[in-house]
C-alpha atoms as a printed R data frame, in Angstrom:
   type eleno elety resid chain resno       x      y      z
1  ATOM     1    CA   MET     A     1  -0.003 -0.117  0.023
2  ATOM     2    CA   LYS     A     2   1.428  3.241 -0.880
3  ATOM     3    CA   GLN     A     3   2.004  6.112  2.301
4  ATOM     4    CA   CYS     A     4   1.445  9.083  2.811
5  ATOM     5    CA   ALA     A     5   2.740 11.762  4.789
6  ATOM     6    CA   TYR     A     6   0.283 13.465  7.495
7  ATOM     7    CA   TYR     A     7   0.064 16.330  9.362
8  ATOM     8    CA   ILE     A     8  -1.815 17.445 12.587
9  ATOM     9    CA   ASP     A     9  -2.876 21.062 13.292
10 ATOM    10    CA   CYS     A    10  -1.962 21.809 16.317
11 ATOM    11    CA   ALA     A    11  -4.390 24.353 17.467
12 ATOM    12    CA   THR     A    12  -7.428 22.573 16.174
13 ATOM    13    CA   GLU     A    13  -5.909 18.699 16.249
14 ATOM    14    CA   GLU     A    14  -7.140 18.293 12.497
15 ATOM    15    CA   VAL     A    15  -5.340 15.885 10.911
16 ATOM    16    CA   HIS     A    16  -4.280 16.216  7.292
17 ATOM    17    CA   LYS     A    17  -2.857 14.305  4.021
18 ATOM    18    CA   SER     A    18   0.038 16.054  2.488
19 ATOM    19    CA   GLY     A    19  -1.531 18.599 -0.234
20 ATOM    20    CA   CYS     A    20  -4.550 19.359  1.679
21 ATOM    21    CA   PRO     A    21  -5.769 22.635  1.460
22 ATOM    22    CA   ASN     A    22  -7.364 23.039  4.428
23 ATOM    23    CA   MET     A    23  -3.980 22.671  5.790
24 ATOM    24    CA   PRO     A    24  -2.474 24.838  7.990
25 ATOM    25    CA   THR     A    25   0.907 26.922  6.575
26 ATOM    26    CA   ALA     A    26   2.436 26.956 10.067
27 ATOM    27    CA   ASN     A    27   1.800 25.532 13.603
28 ATOM    28    CA   LYS     A    28   1.171 21.989 12.308
29 ATOM    29    CA   ILE     A    29   3.324 18.544 13.289
30 ATOM    30    CA   ASN     A    30   4.423 15.710 11.336
31 ATOM    31    CA   LEU     A    31   3.040 12.549 11.937
32 ATOM    32    CA   GLY     A    32   5.153 10.339  9.708
33 ATOM    33    CA   LYS     A    33   3.926  8.192  6.274
34 ATOM    34    CA   HIS     A    34   0.567  5.841  7.004
35 ATOM    35    CA   THR     A    35  -1.336  3.663  4.697
36 ATOM    36    CA   THR     A    36  -4.301  5.155  5.825
37 ATOM    37    CA   ALA     A    37  -6.417  8.329  7.551
38 ATOM    38    CA   PRO     A    38  -7.442  6.340 10.677
39 ATOM    39    CA   LYS     A    39  -3.981  5.004 11.093
40 ATOM    40    CA   ALA     A    40  -2.421  8.554 10.926
41 ATOM    41    CA   VAL     A    41  -5.267 10.305 13.563
42 ATOM    42    CA   LYS     A    42  -4.311  6.586 15.961
43 ATOM    43    CA   ALA     A    43  -0.715  7.829 15.615
44 ATOM    44    CA   ALA     A    44  -1.742 11.945 16.931
45 ATOM    45    CA   LEU     A    45  -3.805 10.406 19.686
46 ATOM    46    CA   SER     A    46  -0.580  8.561 20.704
47 ATOM    47    CA   LYS     A    47   1.319 11.493 20.927
48 ATOM    48    CA   GLY     A    48  -1.000 13.027 23.236
49 ATOM    49    CA   PHE     A    49  -3.789 15.349 20.790
50 ATOM    50    CA   THR     A    50  -6.737 13.653 22.268
51 ATOM    51    CA   ASN     A    51  -9.046 15.678 20.655
52 ATOM    52    CA   ALA     A    52  -7.511 14.342 16.895
53 ATOM    53    CA   ASN     A    53  -9.855 14.021 14.542
54 ATOM    54    CA   GLY     A    54  -9.782 13.473 10.314
55 ATOM    55    CA   CYS     A    55  -9.874 16.495  8.220
56 ATOM    56    CA   PRO     A    56 -13.351 16.250  6.451
57 ATOM    57    CA   LEU     A    57 -12.006 16.859  3.131
58 ATOM    58    CA   CYS     A    58  -9.383 14.591  2.988
59 ATOM    59    CA   CYS     A    59  -9.345 12.139  6.059
60 ATOM    60    CA   SER     A    60 -12.777 12.107  5.417
61 ATOM    61    CA   LEU     A    61 -12.675  7.992  6.732
62 ATOM    62    CA   ALA     A    62 -11.102  9.422 10.041
63 ATOM    63    CA   ASN     A    63 -13.671 11.805 10.654
64 ATOM    64    CA   LYS     A    64 -15.880 11.416 13.925
65 ATOM    65    CA   LYS     A    65 -17.957 14.798 13.547
């Protein structure tokens, strides 16, 4: 499976896939490469981002809202 880079917006705790137009230009942390958005959200949760949620645009499979 292809892996993509994912980032978390530190202000909103929203996880974005590299290239997402909604991703902030600053105040983000690289979560590394993952095969799916839910795995990227799980990585964010393991880093202490207790409200991590997938972006509705690029990570809809991991969006809880």
